[in-house]
N, C-alpha and C positions, 0 to 999 in steps of 0.2 A: 374484296380481290379481283382484277379483270383477268381471263383466262388466257389474256396475251403477256399478265405480270408471273403468275404461275410456271406457268409454261417457261420461261425465259428463266425461274427460279429451276422447275426439275431438269431443263439443260446445264443448269453451271451446275446445281449439284452432280447429274452424270457425270461431268464432264472431268470433274472435282477427283470423282473416284476410279476415270477412266487414269489421266493424268497421275496418281497417287499410284497406282497397278504397276502403270508404267517404269517409274522413279521405283520403285520398291525390284521389281525385275533386273533393270539395273546394275544394282545395288550389291543385290544376290550375286553378279557375277564376276565381281570385284572382287577379291578374298586374300586376307596376306596366312602365307600356312609358312612353318618350315619342315625343308623337303634335305629329304638325304641321298645323296648317289656320284657319281665316279662329273668331274668336269672332262666335256671332250670336244672337238671341232668338229660340225658337221656342213656340210655346204658355204662354210664363209661364219660361221657365225660359232661362242659358244651354246653348249648346252650339259646340265649337268640330266645324267641317265638314270631315273631318280623305277623304282620301284614301281610306284600307277601310273609314269610311259616319261616319253623326253621335255624336257621344259627351257626355252628360249634364254640365255641366259642375260638380261638388257641394264647397262648405266655403269658397269665398273671394266677398268681393266682386268681380264679375267686367267693371260695370257700365260702368267707364272703357275696358274693351277691346273693346267690339263692332262690330266692321267689320276689323278691324282681327286680322293674321298673331301667331298667336302658335307656340310650344311651350308643350308643357304638358308634366310630370311629376308621373304618379299612379297608384295604385290604381285596374284597371279592373275591377269585374264587375259581374253579370247580371241585371236589375231586370224584373219587369213594364211598363216603361218604353219597356226601351230597357239597354244598355250604357252605364255612368257609370263616371266618369272621379275620383274623388277630390283636387281638387289640391292636389298637393306644392308643386311651385317651379309659373312661369310666368312665358314670360322676350317682349316685344313683340317681334316679330323687326322690321317695317316700316310706317308711319303709318295706310294702308289696304288694304285687297284690293282686289288690281288687280284692274280689268276686261275 
C-alpha cells in the first residue's frame, strides 16, 4: 500500500472514532425518567418542582394540575432555560401540595 492510502485509512478510522464518541455523548444527554414533584407556574411555564431541581414541563396542557403532586414520566433534555421534560405520562398523586 502506498503511504497516501495508509494515511487516508488512518484518517478515516480516526474520524469514525471521533464521530462515535460525539454520538455517544449526545445520546447520554437525553434520558427518560420518572419524577415526583409539584406542578407550579414559573415565568409563564409549567414546571415540576422535584427533590433534585425544577424541570420545565412540555407537551401537555397541565393547567388543571397546578398546585398538585404528580408523577411525571418523559424524556429529559438540557436547554438554555434549564432541564426540560417532554411529558409522556403524568399521574396526579394528591389533591394539593402539603403546606
